[in-house]
N, C-alpha and C positions, 0 to 999 in steps of 0.2 A: 645324356650329353657327356662327352669326355671332359674330364676335369683338367685343371691347369697343369698338374704334374705330367699328365699324358701329353698335352700339347708341348710342354717343355722338352719332352723326350724327342718329339718330332723335330723340334727346332734345333736341338743339339746336333742332329744329323745334317741340317741344311743351312744353318747360318752361324756366324761367328760374331765375336766382339760385342759392340754396343747394341746391335739389333737383337741379339739373344738376351742381353740384360734388360732391354725394354720389354720384350714379350714375356719374360719370366714373371712379371707382376700383373699380366693381363690375360683374362680368359674370355675368348670371343665366342658368342653364339651367332653373330652375324657381322660380316666385315664387308663394307662396300668397296667396290673397285674405284680407287681414287688415284689419279695421276699414274695409271698403269700398274697399280699394285693393290691387291686385297690382302693386307697383312704381309705375309712372306711370299705370296703367290703372284707372279706376273699375270695380268689380265687385260682384256679389252672387251667391254660389253657385258660382263657377267659379274654379279656380286656373289660372294661366298655366304650362303645362308647358315650353314652349320657343317660339322664334320665329326667323324669317328676315326679312331685308329683301328686297325684289324685286331689289335690286342683287346680293345674294348669289346669286340665281338667274340672273344675266346679263341683267337687264331693267331697265326704268325705270317700269313700271306693271303692277299685277296686275288680274285680273278674276275669272273664274269658277273654280270648283273642284269636284272630285268625289273619289270614293274607290274603292279596290279592295282586297278581301280575298283573299289567295291561298288557294284551296281546298286546296292541298297541305299547308300548314303553319300556316294561320291568320294569317300576317303581314298587317299593314295598311299600305297605301300611300296617300299623298295625291297627287292629280293637280291641278296648279295651272296655270290659264290666265294667260298673260302677253301683253303687247302684241306680243312678237316670237317667241312659241313656247309650249311647254308643258313644265313641269317635273315631275319625279317624285321623291318623297321617301319613304324608308322610315321609317315611324313605329311600327314594332313595339316599339321602346323610345321612347315619345314625349318622354321627358325628354332623350334624346340622339338626335334624328332624324338621318338621313343623306341628304343631297342626292345622289341617284344620277346625275342627268343631265337632259338636256332634248332635246326634239324641236323644231327650228326651224320657224318658220312656212313654209307651202308657197310663199307668194308674198311679199307685203309685210307690213308691220306694221299692226296695228289695235288700238284699245283694246277691241274686242269679240272675244271668243273663247269658245267653249262646248264642253264635253266631257261625254260620258256613257260608261258602260261596259256591255258585254255579252259574255258568254262569254270572259272573260279578255282582252278587247281594248278599247282606248280609241278612241272615235270623236270626232273633233275638227273643228269648223267655225269659220269666222271671217268677219267682214265685210270682210276684205281681198279686194281684187279678184281673181277667178279662183282663189280658195283651194280650193274643193271640200271634200271630206271626207277627212282623214287617218285612217289606221287603223294602230294600233300594238299589237303583241303584248306584253301586260303581263307574260307569263311570262319575258320577257327580263330583267326586273328581278331575278330570282333569282340571276343570275350576273354581276353588274357587278363587274369585278375592280378597276378603278381609277376610282372616282367622283371628280368628275362626268364622265360621258361625254356625247358628242353623238351622239344616235341618228338613224337613218334610218327612214322609214316602212316598214311591211310591205306596205301596199297604199294605193291612192288612188282615190277615186271622183270623177269629174268630171261627174256628171249635173246639176250646178248650179255657179254661180260663187261669189259671196259668199253667206253664210247667216248670219242673226243667231243662230240657236239650233238645238239638236238635242234631241229627246226620244226615249227608247227604251222600248218595252214589252218587258221581259226575259222575260215569259211567252210571247210570240209570236215573238220574234226579228225584230221590225221596228223600224227607225229612222224618225224623222220629222224631216226638215229643215224648219225654220220660218223664214219671212221671207226666203226666197231669191228668186232671179230667175225662178222657175217658178211655175205655178199661182196667179198673182196674189198671190204672197207667202204663200199658204196652205200646208197640209201637203204635203210631197213624200215619198211612201212609198218605203222602201228595204228589201228583204229582206236581212237580215244574218245569216241562219241559218248561212251559211258566212261568217264575218267578213271574210276576205280576198278574197272574191268577191261583193261587194254587187251586188244586182240591182234596178233601178228597176221599181216595180210600180204606178205611177200617182200620183194626188194628189187633193187636194180644194181647189177654188178658190171654191166658192159662198159661203163665209163671209167671204171677203176675207183680208187680211193677218193672220197669226197671229204674235204676239210670243213666246208660250210655250204649252206644253200639258202636260197630265197624261193619260196613256193607261193604261187598266186593262182587265183581264177583269172585267166587272162582276159583283159579288156583293152588290149593295145591295138596298134594300127594294122596288124596282120589278121585279116578277117578269117583266114583259114583256121585259126585256133581260138576264136572268140568263145568264151565260156568253158574252155578246156582248163584242166589243172596242169599248170606248167611249172616245172622244176628247173631252176638255174643253179647249177652246182659249180663251186670253185674247187677244181680237182687237181691241185698241185702244179700242173703244167699247162692247163687249159681250162676253159669254161665250157660246160656241157649244158645243152638245152634239151629237156626230156618231157614228153607228154606222159604224165602219170595218172591220167584220168581213170584208166582201167588198171587197177593195182595188180591184176593177174597178167597184164601184158603191157608193161611200160615200153614206150617207143622213143629212142633217141632221135631228136629232130635234126640237131647239128652240133657242132662244137667250133670253138674259135680260140686261137692263141694270139700271141703278141710278141714284140721284140723284147730282148733282155729279160727273159723269164727267169725268176729266181725261185719263188714259191707262190703259186696262185692261191691266195688265202681266203678272201671273203669279199662279197659285193652285195649291192642292193639295187633294185629296180626303181626308176622314177615312178611317181604315182600314176602317170599315164602309160606305164609299161613300155615306153619307147626306148629309153636308154638304161644301160646297166653300168654302174660305177664300181670299179674293182680296185681292191688293194692287193698289191704283191708284198708279202710280209718281209721278204729278204732282199729286195732289190736295192734298197738304200745301203745295206751292209755290203752286198756283193759288188755293186757297181758305183757306189759313191754318189748316187742321186740325192737331191732333195726329195722330200716326201712326194711320192708319185701316185696319182690317181689315174687309172686307165678307163676311158669311157668308150663303150661300144654302142652302136646304133642297132637296135633290134626291130627296125621297121619290118623286116622280113625274117621271121624266125628260122626259116630254112637257110638263109644266107646272111647271118649277122656280120657286121663289118666294123672295123676299127674306126672310131670317130675322131678322137684326139686324146692327148695326155695333158693333165694339169700338174705343174710342178709347184710344190708348196714353199713356204717361207723358211723352213728349217730342214735339217738333214735327219730329223727323227723318223723312226720306223712307224708306219701306219699299222693299225691292227683292225678293229671293226668299224664299219661305217654304216649309217642308216639315213635314209631320206625321209624327211617330213616336210610336206609342202614344197617350197622352193629352196630348202636348205639341206645340206649334206653334213651330218654330224659325225666327225671322225674321232675315235679314241686313238690318239697319236703318240702313245707311249711317252717318251721323255718330254714331248712338247704339249702334253695334256690334251684337252678338248679343243678341236679346231672346227670351225663352222664355215662351210663354203656356201656362197650364194650361187645357186644353179639356175636362176630364173631364165638366163639366156644361154642355156646349155646347147640349144639347137644351133646357135651361131658360134659354138666353140669358145664361149666366153663365160668363165666362172672365176670367182675370186674369193679370197679369205675375208670374211666379214667380221668375225669375232673369235675370241679364244679365252681359255682359262687354263693356266699351266700349273698342275699340281706337283710337278717335279722341277723346282727352280734351279737345281744344281747345274743342269745343262740341257741342251736340245739335241743330243747326239743320237746317231743310229744305235739300236740295241733294244734290249728287253727290260727297260725300267719304266716306271711311271704308270700311265693309265692303260688298263686292260680293255675296259668297255665303258661305253656311255649309254644311258637309256633316255632318249629325248621325247618319248611319246605321251607323257602326262599332259592332260588338258591344262593344268595349272601353269605349265611352262617350266616347272622345276625339272632340272636335269640331274640324274644320278651319275656320278663319276666313280667307278670302282678302280681305284689305284691299287697297286700291289701292297702299299703300306697304309693307305688312308681311304676312307669312303667320304666323298664330298657331295654336298647338295648345293647347286649353283642355279642362278637365274639372272635374266637380264635385269637391269637396274630400275626399270619403270614399274610403277604400281600396276598390278595386273588384275583383270576382271575375268571371271570364268563362269560360263553357264552351268547350271545343273541340267534341267530338262525343260526349261521354260523359255520360250522365245518371244513372249509378249512384251518384254521390256529390254531396253539396251542401256548399257552403262558407258559413260565417257569420263574417265578420270583425267584430271589435269594435275600432275605431280608438282608443277611449279606453283600454282595458286592454291593447291590442296583443296580443290573443289571437285566433288563427284556429281556429275549430272546424270539423272535418271530420266529416260525418255520412254513414254508409252508408245507402242507401235499401233495399238488398236483399241485401247480401253482406258478408262479413267483410273488414275492413281488415287486410292482412297486412304491407304495407310502404309507406313514404312516403319520397319523395325530393324535395327542393326545390333547384333550380338557378337561378342568376341568368342574365341575358341572354347572358353570355359562355360559359355552360355550367359555370361553377364550382359545385362541390357545396357547399351551405350547410347542409343538414340531411338526415339519413338515419337511418331507424329500420326494423329488420327484425324478423321473428318476432313481429309483433303479432297479437293475436287479440281484436279489439274492433270495435264498431260505431260508436264515436265517439272522436275524438282531438282534444285541445286542443294547439295549438302556439304558443309564445310567439315573437313576431317583433319585439320591441322592439330587438333588436340588428341587425336588417336595415337596411341603408341604403335610401334612397329609390330606387326603380327598378322594373323589370319582372322578375317571377319566374315560373317554371314548376314545376308540381307533378305528380309522377308517383306514382300510387297503384297498388299491385299490378302494377308494371312496365308500366303503361299511362299515357301522357301524358294527363292529364285536364283540368287547369285552368291558367289563368294569372291572375296578379293584379298590380296595380300598387300599390306603397306610395308615398305622396306625402309 
């Protein structure tokens, strides 16, 4: 955890007067969102669980981020891109995260670094000259004895030098280096089915330079492409749709542009593959817009059409955005994390639902604040990689998360501090609750019931594990 002196340095940059004097004497590991503020940070719908400065991670500037969930025990880890390497943080207890160590850059420093995960390995690229792709076995994080450690790579791919970005289709085991010095800056295909033995398999140059891409096995409304591997590239001035099923013969299906193009930066498909939500990185700067999200309708991949535009609540520049369920999570630079409800996207109706602003100085267009957010952890913890700070935030309700057991359901009531356990198809005979250290907090045996209410008002804030009928079943966070 960062110490008070490090937090004071952050606050010197962002606040003055009495507010600074107040926080000088307080070191937070968790700060609830109260009356629109979580400490110094404006918020709506998210608590601050904990934070690091980039200096805590041995760096001077942050950039990208991603996440890994250990399939062995369900632990969650944040992977943080830095100007001089990559940091790994155990956030299985997000109120008390552990900085496990870092992997230094392969060559020089760069403000651009990008990382994705496949088959328990991290794949890391950078704009640093000659960097190539670093490959790191994430299962090594299970046994870090004396954190923070300095790690070495498990493998390295030198099929390109500098690369701006990497995308991975986890369904096929292919990585796509984007914006490197091959294939005119278009996609460079790499077979990573054996993660430590990557194999070059071609590329796609016809669409020009790709800044970012989302690749899926297509299950959308256009039956002509069902089951095909479809690549949607954000290519500076337009969006390209390419069938990359055959790596030796990729075929561009179509492309689409839009009005007031400044820099076609990044986008993400909805989970039904019907709509594509795009961010133009420079339009707020060039045209004076509020944050603009452009939505395309991909009902017919051969003829994609403009659907509508959403105008945000600030003039901040959008960066990366990701869809999870009916939410669109945007790293909105100076405006922080912004979450849009897209449940009614078909009727051109989306709206801002919540936010957490890690850069309280302003919400202006430009390149300050949050670079990336990672919203895909099952726990609901969101990683915010700000250029100065790394923050872990979550909605303020007590959360319940499955491991791999669906025989029981949990219904927390944060108001009454009662946790209700319901059996779906079997008798509850025993319940055990442990904290993150393994300490026994609750135990009851010889039960013969289908429903059990447990009072947790005496539990401190933190992460807990529930064992039902001698099987580890659930985890929950009390905040």
